[in-house]
Every structure is written in structure tokens, then in C-alpha cells.
FIKESE-868110 format. One record per atom (N, C-alpha, C): atom name; x, y, z. Coordinates in nm, 4 decimals. Layout:
BEGIN
PT/atom/east/north/up
PT/CA/X/Y/Z
...
This chain:
BEGIN
PT/atom/east/north/up
PT/N/0.2123/-0.6656/-0.2680
PT/CA/0.3142/-0.6023/-0.2160
PT/C/0.3780/-0.5233/-0.3612
PT/N/0.4194/-0.4233/-0.3712
PT/CA/0.4723/-0.3576/-0.4996
PT/C/0.6166/-0.3349/-0.4633
PT/N/0.6963/-0.3648/-0.5114
PT/CA/0.8784/-0.3000/-0.4872
PT/C/0.9741/-0.3518/-0.6442
PT/N/1.0628/-0.3008/-0.6202
PT/CA/1.1343/-0.3125/-0.7167
PT/C/1.2765/-0.3475/-0.6495
PT/N/1.2991/-0.4033/-0.5234
PT/CA/1.3988/-0.3845/-0.4291
PT/C/1.4429/-0.5430/-0.4315
PT/N/1.5411/-0.5661/-0.4619
PT/CA/1.5948/-0.7246/-0.4894
PT/C/1.6139/-0.7594/-0.3247
PT/N/1.6496/-0.6754/-0.2225
PT/CA/1.6531/-0.7449/-0.1080
PT/C/1.5190/-0.7983/-0.0235
PT/N/1.4218/-0.6457/-0.0788
PT/CA/1.2521/-0.7059/-0.0072
PT/C/1.2735/-0.8783/-0.1079
PT/N/1.2897/-0.9182/-0.2230
PT/CA/1.2377/-0.9997/-0.3002
PT/C/1.3007/-1.1516/-0.2378
PT/N/1.4066/-1.1431/-0.1721
PT/CA/1.5033/-1.1889/-0.0867
PT/C/1.3861/-1.2239/0.0263
PT/N/1.3602/-1.1414/0.0979
PT/CA/1.2669/-1.1731/0.2544
PT/C/1.1733/-1.2097/0.2147
PT/N/1.1210/-1.2393/0.1271
PT/CA/0.9704/-1.2543/0.0984
PT/C/0.9386/-1.4229/0.0359
PT/N/1.1261/-1.4164/-0.0309
PT/CA/1.1547/-1.5901/-0.1118
PT/C/1.0593/-1.5417/-0.1951
PT/N/1.0492/-1.4538/-0.3016
PT/CA/1.0179/-1.4416/-0.4410
PT/C/1.0756/-1.4163/-0.4827
PT/N/1.2280/-1.4287/-0.5047
PT/CA/1.3077/-1.3777/-0.6269
PT/C/1.3184/-1.4955/-0.6997
PT/N/1.2942/-1.6249/-0.6963
PT/CA/1.2511/-1.6671/-0.8363
PT/C/1.1743/-1.6346/-0.9091
PT/N/1.0708/-1.5533/-0.8749
PT/CA/0.9460/-1.5011/-0.9803
PT/C/0.9155/-1.3710/-1.0283
PT/N/1.0773/-1.3099/-0.9733
PT/CA/1.0681/-1.1509/-0.9995
PT/C/1.1735/-1.1036/-1.0995
PT/N/1.1617/-1.0366/-1.1182
PT/CA/1.2625/-0.9389/-1.2054
PT/C/1.3221/-0.8314/-1.1378
PT/N/1.4682/-0.8737/-1.1185
PT/CA/1.5725/-0.7871/-1.0472
PT/C/1.5941/-0.6346/-1.1283
PT/N/1.5501/-0.6111/-1.2358
PT/CA/1.5410/-0.5238/-1.2780
PT/C/1.4696/-0.3688/-1.1814
PT/N/1.5225/-0.2525/-1.1586
PT/CA/1.5353/-0.1378/-1.1214
PT/C/1.3801/-0.0878/-1.2155
PT/N/1.3720/-0.1347/-1.3552
PT/CA/1.2964/-0.0940/-1.4481
PT/C/1.1460/-0.1220/-1.4591
PT/N/1.1118/-0.2139/-1.3531
PT/CA/1.0060/-0.2594/-1.3280
PT/C/0.9477/-0.1987/-1.2345
PT/N/0.8089/-0.2724/-1.1626
PT/CA/0.7573/-0.3231/-1.0450
PT/C/0.7093/-0.4339/-1.0361
PT/N/0.7963/-0.5116/-0.9728
PT/CA/0.7862/-0.6340/-0.9072
PT/C/0.5869/-0.6084/-0.8193
PT/N/0.4843/-0.6685/-0.8795
PT/CA/0.3859/-0.6510/-0.7736
PT/C/0.3504/-0.7871/-0.7712
PT/N/0.2774/-0.8451/-0.6226
PT/CA/0.2747/-0.9590/-0.5906
PT/C/0.1085/-0.9792/-0.4924
PT/N/0.0334/-1.0730/-0.5693
PT/CA/-0.0748/-1.0373/-0.5276
PT/C/-0.1159/-1.1747/-0.4288
PT/N/-0.1560/-1.1735/-0.3239
PT/CA/-0.2316/-1.2880/-0.1863
PT/C/-0.3785/-1.3272/-0.2733
PT/N/-0.3892/-1.4075/-0.3000
PT/CA/-0.5578/-1.4702/-0.3422
PT/C/-0.6177/-1.5783/-0.2230
PT/N/-0.5408/-1.5352/-0.1579
PT/CA/-0.5985/-1.5848/-0.0134
PT/C/-0.7551/-1.5067/0.0757
PT/N/-0.8008/-1.5872/0.0851
PT/CA/-0.9253/-1.5219/0.1231
PT/C/-0.9370/-1.5991/0.2921
PT/N/-0.9722/-1.5242/0.4131
PT/CA/-1.0016/-1.5176/0.5234
PT/C/-0.8488/-1.5004/0.5925
PT/N/-0.8795/-1.5031/0.7282
PT/CA/-0.7025/-1.5141/0.8366
PT/C/-0.6538/-1.6708/0.7909
PT/N/-0.6948/-1.7252/0.8080
PT/CA/-0.6268/-1.8730/0.7968
PT/C/-0.5481/-1.8856/0.6285
PT/N/-0.6133/-1.8599/0.5523
PT/CA/-0.5520/-1.8384/0.3813
PT/C/-0.4344/-1.7309/0.4166
PT/N/-0.4016/-1.6134/0.4657
PT/CA/-0.3449/-1.5271/0.4851
PT/C/-0.1989/-1.5935/0.5702
PT/N/-0.2462/-1.6411/0.6943
PT/CA/-0.1644/-1.6877/0.7879
PT/C/-0.0893/-1.7943/0.6746
PT/N/-0.1370/-1.8712/0.6481
PT/CA/-0.0813/-1.9489/0.5614
PT/C/0.0356/-1.9096/0.4560
PT/N/0.0027/-1.8172/0.3675
PT/CA/0.0864/-1.7348/0.3011
PT/C/0.1999/-1.6304/0.4268
PT/N/0.1721/-1.6170/0.4934
PT/CA/0.2915/-1.5699/0.5555
PT/C/0.3707/-1.6820/0.6328
PT/N/0.3294/-1.7624/0.6781
PT/CA/0.3849/-1.8791/0.6881
PT/C/0.5342/-1.9418/0.5588
PT/N/0.4074/-1.9302/0.4464
PT/CA/0.4891/-1.9500/0.3388
PT/C/0.6654/-1.8977/0.3151
PT/N/0.5932/-1.7255/0.3537
PT/CA/0.6761/-1.6321/0.3080
PT/C/0.7879/-1.7057/0.4077
PT/N/0.7875/-1.6765/0.5086
PT/CA/0.9409/-1.7285/0.6228
PT/C/0.9817/-1.8151/0.6134
PT/N/0.9364/-1.9032/0.5454
PT/CA/1.0371/-2.0628/0.4857
PT/C/1.0506/-2.0364/0.3503
PT/N/1.0286/-1.9154/0.3013
PT/CA/1.0707/-1.8867/0.1530
PT/C/1.0133/-1.9579/0.0745
PT/N/0.9103/-1.9880/0.0375
PT/CA/0.8418/-2.0616/-0.0609
PT/C/0.6607/-2.0836/-0.1302
PT/N/0.6938/-1.8664/-0.1302
PT/CA/0.5836/-1.8096/-0.1959
PT/C/0.5546/-1.8307/-0.3151
PT/N/0.6647/-1.8335/-0.4189
PT/CA/0.7126/-1.8683/-0.5586
PT/C/0.6335/-1.9652/-0.5817
PT/N/0.5774/-2.0745/-0.4954
PT/CA/0.4835/-2.2096/-0.5527
PT/C/0.3854/-2.2073/-0.4961
PT/N/0.2827/-2.1247/-0.3876
PT/CA/0.1815/-2.1219/-0.3861
PT/C/0.0904/-2.1138/-0.4545
PT/N/-0.0041/-2.1626/-0.4450
PT/CA/-0.1620/-2.1710/-0.5722
PT/C/-0.1703/-2.0294/-0.5642
PT/N/-0.2555/-1.9846/-0.4163
PT/CA/-0.2987/-1.8368/-0.4212
PT/C/-0.2093/-1.7378/-0.4131
PT/N/-0.0869/-1.7113/-0.4756
PT/CA/-0.0196/-1.6052/-0.4600
PT/C/-0.0030/-1.6172/-0.6793
PT/N/0.0115/-1.4905/-0.6717
PT/CA/0.0634/-1.4284/-0.8115
PT/C/0.1805/-1.2865/-0.8484
PT/N/0.2791/-1.3222/-0.8924
PT/CA/0.3704/-1.1628/-0.9095
PT/C/0.3588/-1.1954/-1.0715
PT/N/0.3651/-1.0461/-1.0534
PT/CA/0.3648/-1.0392/-1.2493
PT/C/0.4784/-0.8976/-1.1435
PT/N/0.4937/-0.8391/-1.2883
PT/CA/0.6111/-0.7248/-1.3354
PT/C/0.5265/-0.5977/-1.4046
PT/N/0.4902/-0.4560/-1.3738
PT/CA/0.4982/-0.4152/-1.4961
PT/C/0.5576/-0.2558/-1.4980
PT/N/0.5516/-0.1782/-1.5082
PT/CA/0.5946/-0.0604/-1.5246
PT/C/0.5075/0.0609/-1.4686
PT/N/0.3790/0.0657/-1.4660
PT/CA/0.3072/0.1289/-1.3489
PT/C/0.1489/0.0088/-1.3391
PT/N/0.1014/0.0617/-1.2244
PT/CA/-0.0123/-0.0294/-1.1338
PT/C/-0.0997/0.0849/-1.0739
PT/N/-0.2601/0.0917/-1.1186
PT/CA/-0.3348/0.1304/-0.9888
PT/C/-0.4304/0.0512/-0.9103
PT/N/-0.3630/0.0452/-0.8020
PT/CA/-0.4546/-0.0080/-0.6970
PT/C/-0.6094/0.0469/-0.5673
PT/N/-0.7360/-0.0153/-0.6456
PT/CA/-0.8503/0.0285/-0.6431
PT/C/-0.8734/-0.0454/-0.4960
PT/N/-0.9276/0.0527/-0.4153
PT/CA/-1.0208/-0.0489/-0.2820
PT/C/-1.1365/0.0097/-0.2462
PT/N/-1.2403/-0.1149/-0.2180
PT/CA/-1.3016/-0.0467/-0.1294
PT/C/-1.3170/0.1151/-0.0242
PT/N/-1.2016/0.1240/0.0128
PT/CA/-1.1979/0.2443/0.0950
PT/C/-1.1366/0.3659/0.0450
PT/N/-1.1818/0.4740/0.1458
PT/CA/-1.1292/0.6313/0.0701
PT/C/-0.9587/0.6158/0.1294
PT/N/-0.8696/0.5549/0.1889
PT/CA/-0.7494/0.5275/0.1665
PT/C/-0.7544/0.3791/0.2335
PT/N/-0.5727/0.3444/0.2257
PT/CA/-0.5616/0.2255/0.2220
PT/C/-0.3887/0.2129/0.3327
PT/N/-0.3793/0.1226/0.3864
PT/CA/-0.2524/0.1277/0.5351
PT/C/-0.1338/0.0801/0.4320
PT/N/-0.0115/0.1912/0.4567
PT/CA/0.0260/0.1506/0.3630
PT/C/0.2089/0.1847/0.4185
PT/N/0.2652/0.0561/0.3758
PT/CA/0.4101/0.0906/0.4077
PT/C/0.4854/0.1033/0.2993
PT/N/0.5940/0.2223/0.3977
PT/CA/0.7068/0.2719/0.2741
PT/C/0.8033/0.3148/0.3179
PT/N/0.9513/0.2242/0.3292
PT/CA/1.0390/0.1922/0.3562
PT/C/1.0172/0.1448/0.4899
PT/N/0.9438/0.1074/0.5653
PT/CA/0.9030/0.0547/0.6770
PT/C/0.8385/0.0878/0.7603
PT/N/0.7833/0.2240/0.7009
PT/CA/0.7014/0.2958/0.8069
PT/C/0.5673/0.3127/0.7532
PT/N/0.4373/0.2674/0.8523
PT/CA/0.2987/0.2542/0.7853
PT/C/0.2327/0.3675/0.8168
PT/N/0.1767/0.4375/0.6918
PT/CA/0.1047/0.5618/0.7205
PT/C/-0.0181/0.5176/0.6293
PT/N/-0.1560/0.5925/0.6096
PT/CA/-0.2509/0.5919/0.5150
PT/C/-0.2303/0.6703/0.4195
PT/N/-0.2783/0.6390/0.2709
PT/CA/-0.2426/0.7230/0.1893
PT/C/-0.3724/0.7181/0.1261
PT/N/-0.4249/0.8134/0.0803
PT/CA/-0.5797/0.7929/-0.0049
PT/C/-0.5204/0.7111/-0.1476
PT/N/-0.6539/0.6811/-0.1946
PT/CA/-0.6676/0.5377/-0.2770
PT/C/-0.7400/0.5800/-0.3667
PT/N/-0.7596/0.5604/-0.5350
PT/CA/-0.6499/0.4450/-0.5551
PT/C/-0.4993/0.4697/-0.5153
PT/N/-0.4320/0.3791/-0.4968
PT/CA/-0.2644/0.3930/-0.4972
PT/C/-0.2429/0.3958/-0.6133
PT/N/-0.1363/0.5097/-0.6515
PT/CA/-0.0829/0.4987/-0.8212
PT/C/0.0464/0.4607/-0.8341
PT/N/0.1261/0.3188/-0.8375
PT/CA/0.2873/0.3244/-0.8279
PT/C/0.3171/0.3304/-0.9829
PT/N/0.4764/0.4161/-0.9991
PT/CA/0.4928/0.3909/-1.1490
PT/C/0.6892/0.3864/-1.1248
PT/N/0.7762/0.3258/-1.2095
PT/CA/0.8767/0.3704/-1.1990
PT/C/0.8953/0.5116/-1.2662
PT/N/0.9964/0.5508/-1.1892
PT/CA/1.0066/0.6932/-1.2291
PT/C/1.1444/0.6838/-1.2567
PT/N/1.2081/0.6738/-1.3508
PT/CA/1.4032/0.6357/-1.4442
PT/C/1.3803/0.8040/-1.4284
PT/N/1.5240/0.7700/-1.3504
PT/CA/1.6556/0.8617/-1.2999
PT/C/1.6200/0.9733/-1.1772
PT/N/1.5407/0.8753/-1.0829
PT/CA/1.4193/0.9580/-1.0144
PT/C/1.4794/1.0018/-0.8541
PT/N/1.5803/0.8992/-0.8646
PT/CA/1.6362/0.8960/-0.7326
PT/C/1.8083/0.8388/-0.7760
PT/N/1.8782/0.8674/-0.7699
PT/CA/2.0458/0.8635/-0.7722
PT/C/2.0921/0.7756/-0.6775
PT/N/2.1298/0.6680/-0.7154
PT/CA/2.2461/0.5770/-0.5254
PT/C/2.3436/0.5393/-0.6402
PT/N/2.4102/0.5840/-0.5286
PT/CA/2.5933/0.5577/-0.4931
PT/C/2.6203/0.4078/-0.4148
PT/N/2.6758/0.3253/-0.5100
PT/CA/2.7042/0.1574/-0.4674
PT/C/2.8375/0.1752/-0.4792
PT/N/2.9196/0.1633/-0.3617
PT/CA/3.0364/0.1497/-0.2841
PT/C/3.1155/-0.0483/-0.3869
PT/N/3.2170/-0.0013/-0.4684
PT/CA/3.2475/-0.0911/-0.5365
PT/C/3.3464/-0.2441/-0.4600
PT/N/3.3272/-0.3244/-0.4794
PT/CA/3.3213/-0.4204/-0.3553
PT/C/3.4855/-0.5250/-0.4319
């Protein structure tokens, strides 16, 4: 998972190992192998305990390139699933999107 959205971090239960800053990307890597390991990580995500899983890593970067063995990768972008050519390149674009937040 690559994101810098605090809401997504809370949903996956990784806010304790994440940076809430929009100036960096939070990268989450599942080191589980096989379906059983991935299923266990999904269960931990449901109970918001991913941050303490041994086979789960979290780090922050300004940009990251993800290489795969395949020519395309299935990616979820704001909830929409699409196939993108690899390698996948993510970076923070400062000032790329202006968001207006209502005063509370």
C-alpha cells in the first residue's frame, strides 16, 4: 500500500507507524508468503493490529518505484481498480492539488 491519507491509515490500523504529513508517502509492505499469511494480515488489518505484525513493514519516503515480474499491475486508485504498466512510480507533488477544508 502506498498512501498519504490519514483516513486510510486509520482504516488499516497503521496510524501508529505512519506519518500524517502529506509531504511524504507512507509505504506498507506485506512480507507474508502464500494465502494463509496474507489472510492473517487481512485479519490483523480488520482488528487494527497490523502495526505490530512481524511480517509487515512500514516506512516513509518522498518517492518510490515498485518493480514487478509482470508488465502490468492491478492497482486501486481512490477505490477504483485499474491495470497500470510497471514499474509503478509514486512521488509527492507539492502543490499538485489544492484541498479546501471546512473550519470546524
